[in-house]
N, C-alpha and C positions, 0 to 999 in steps of 0.2 A: 433446748426449748424451739422448734421449727417454727419459722413464720408459715403464716396461711396465704400470704400475697405469692400470684404467681403472675409473671411476664408474658408478653406475645410470645408463640412460638416461631421461628424463622418461616415456616410455612404460611401462618395466620398473617404475618407482618407483609409478605410476599402478596397474599389475597388481598387485604387491605390496598396497597400500593396498587395493585392491578384495579381495585373498582374505583379509586379515585384516578387513574390514568384513562379509565374508560368514560368515567362522567365528565371528565375535563375535554376528551375528543367530543364529547357529543353535545356538552354545552358551549363551550369557546367559539364554533361557528355561528351558533344562535345568538350569542352576545354581540360578535362582530356584525350580523347581518342585521340586529337591532339598532345597532349605532349609526350602520352606514344607513339604515332607513330615516332613523332622526336625522342625520346629515341632508338627506335628499330632501325631507318636508322643509327644512332651514332654508335649502337652497331655491325650492319652489316659493318660497314665502319672497325672500330676497328679490326675485323675478317679479313677481306680483307687486312689489313696491316700486320697482324701476320703471316698470310696464307701466303703471298708474302714472308717475311721474313726465312719461312721454304726453299724457295730455295736457297737464299742467303746463308743459313746456309750450303745445299748439296754441293754449290758449292765449298766450303773451307774443308770438311769434307767427301770427296770420295762418296755422295750421300747415308753416313748415318744419320739415322735419329738421335735427339739430346737424351741423356739418360734422361729417366724419374726422376730417381735421382740418384747422385752418392753413397750415404751413405743411408742405409735404416733408416726408422725412430725406435727407440725402443720404447718399452712401456713406459717409462719415459721421454724422449726427442726427440726431431728432430734432436739435434746437429746441430744447426745452426750457434753456434759459430766454429764448427770444421772447421778448414781451406780447409777439403777435401769435403766438404757438398755443396752440389748445387742442381739444379733442372733444367727440359727442359728450363723454361722461362729465368732462370739465364744464362744458356749457349748460349740463344738467345739475349741474351740482344744488344750484339754491333750490331743487325742486325733490331732491334725494334726501332724505333721512339723515343719510351715515354713507358716506361714499364707501365703506368698508361691505355696505352690502351687494356691491359690485364681484364681490370674491366667492368663489366656491366654498363651503366646508369642505367637501370632499379632495380638493387641490392641497396637496400637502407643502406647496410653494407659496400659497396666497396669504404670504404675511409682508409685515412692513418691510423688513430686513430682507426677505426674499424676493419681493418685486422693485426694492429701491436701486435701481440700475438703470442708467440711459439704456433705452432697445437697441442701440447701435455699439456705441463703444463699450458699454459696461461699467461706464463710472458711476458712482452714487451719487445722488442728488446733494447738489452743494448748499441748497435750502429748500425750505419749505415748498414753494412752488413748484422748483424741479422735482422735489417728491413725489409730488400730488400727480406731475404729468408723467413722470415714471409709473408709478402706481395704477393709473386709470390706463393708460397705453398698454398694460398688462393685466389689466380687468379681465375676468372670466366670462364677462358679457359682451360678446361679439356681436356687432351690429352687421344686421343685412345690408352692407353699405352698396353693393353694386346696383342695388334696385332703390335705395333710399336717400341717400346720401353720399354718390359716387366721387372720387377723385379725379380728376378730369385734366386735360391738356386743351386747353384754348388757343382760338387763333389769334386773337385780338385784347382779350379781357388781361390787365396786368395783375399779378398776383404781389400783394404788399409785402410778403416773406423775402421773395427773390428780386421784385423789382423788373422780372422777365413776362413777355407777354403767353407764357404757356402753362403755366400748372396752377391749378385751384380746385377748390370743392366748389359741388353744386347740392343742392336741397330739393327735395322733391316733395311738393305740396301735395296734403291728404287726398285732397279732390281728384289726383290722379289716380289713386288707389280704390279699386272696384269691389273688393271683398276685404275689409279689414279683418274679419274674425278668421280670414285664410289665407292672411299673409305675414311671413315670420319678420319679426321686429329684431329680436335679439334671442340668442342660443347659447351655451356652455360653450367655453373655447378654451383653445392651449397656444401656448407662445411656441413652444419647441418639445421635443422628445428626444431621450438619449438613443442613439445609433445601435447600440448593443441589445436593448431589450424594448425600446419603445415606451418606457416610462416617462410620463408627464414634468417638464423642465421648464422653470422659469416664469411660472404663474400661466395667465391665459394671454388672448388676444383681442384688441378692440373693436377690429374690423374683419368679417371673414367674407370670401367668396362663395358663391352658390355653386351647386352640383352640375348644372348646366345652364348654357348662355343663349343658344339658337333652337329657335322650334324646327319641327319637322318641315324640310323645304328651306331652311337656310334663314330664315326671316330672324332679326334679332329681337331677342326678349325686352333686353336693356332700354329703359327709359330715352325716350329721344329729348336730347338738350339741344341748344341752339349754340352753334359758334365752337362746335368739339371736335377735334382732332382725331382724340384716342381718349383712352382711360389707364388709369393705374390697376393693376390686378396683381395678386401673389401667385397666380400660377394653378388656379382652380382646383379642384381635387384630383388626387392621384392615389387610386385603388392599387395601383401595382407596385407601388412604393411603401409599404407596410410599416415604416418606421417613421417616415417623414411626418413632419408638423401637420400637413396638409394632406393626409390622406383623406380626409373628410372635410377638406376645405380650410382646415383651422376648427371646427368643429369638435368635441371630443365627448364621449359617453363615460363621464367621471363616474356615474352611480355603477359600479360592476365589481365582483368580486376581487379580480386581478387588472389593476389599469396597467401593468406589463406585458403587452398580448405579443409582442415583436412580430414575427414573421406571419403572426396568424391573425393580425388586425383585422383586416379586412373580410375573413371567414368568420370570424366572431364578432363582428360587429353588432349583431342585436343581443347579444347578451348583458348589454347595459343600455342606459337611456341618456339621452340628452333634455335638459331642462330647456323649452322652447316657449319664448311671449311673442303673442300676436299684436297687432297694430290695433285692435280694439280693446287690449288690456287684459285679457285671459291669458294665462301661461298652463303649461302641462308637460309633462314628461313624454319623449317620444322616442321610438327606436331610430335607428338609423336608416332602414329600410321606409319608414314614413314618412321623414324627411327629404325622401328622395323620390319619394313616389310622381309618377309621370315623366322621370325623368332616365333618359340611359345614361348611366355615369361611366365616362370614358375619362381617361389621362386628359388634364388641361383643356376642358370644355369639349373634348372629342366627340360626345357622345349628343342625342337631340332631345328635347322636350315633346313628347309624344302625347301627352295627356294633358292638356293646359286647366284642365276643370282640377286635377289633380295635384299639380304642381303649385306648393305651397308659398314659394319665393318672390315670384313675380306682381305684377302688380294688377294684374287682369282676375 
């Protein structure tokens, strides 16, 4: 007696496999885009929360910005164990619901373990205070520090960390900001990038450089601070170094399909967006060309600000 059951023929099986492969090819990118969109929304929510914390801080500190760092990092260590050492995120911690909100969900390195290393030595934090310092120094929320809270070199002021009359932080008062709704406070940042392909490495950066420093004609756009000999800076933007951490001055468009843009980093700069918060408290995603508007971007602040109204970093 013969069975009435029949199996798939080889051709039928191949057709089914082909259909599944086609559906996977169509749906997987859609799922990836949906996942990245959710991360982008979460990142924007985090930025909104931290930007609102600025205003709570201002209320308690006579409208002054938080200090970018209390002590400058040396070439050998960042003195995370120094009880005087801090940074702007640690200073604002009482106003932020969760310190992990300063991490970008699209940064694969933004985890406790991934960030728990001294920024200079690479040693893990020895205690909770050092871990918090390491985490916040490599937060993805980079402060517009040169305009809002620069680390400067004074002529006479004694720095309590070093005991020397040279290095210390400055904090700008909000009264000096002409248009808070058009002045960047914080934006997505990166600590370093892999030299092979430019992929993100080691989390974010608590302080960033703007794309330009001087107005057309040579006038300095940075706020005047009495008794200052010079400033600490990271080297500005470097668009001709495509895999450098500061191709965008330390900012980074995390929200794109491929974060490993390599040699095409600058030419592909507008494929993704950078999350930005402004001093009035609102946040939004912007493309690189939008955050450099009004500025002729050149290596190491070699370009000029030709449109003061469009430039959204300075205090004007």
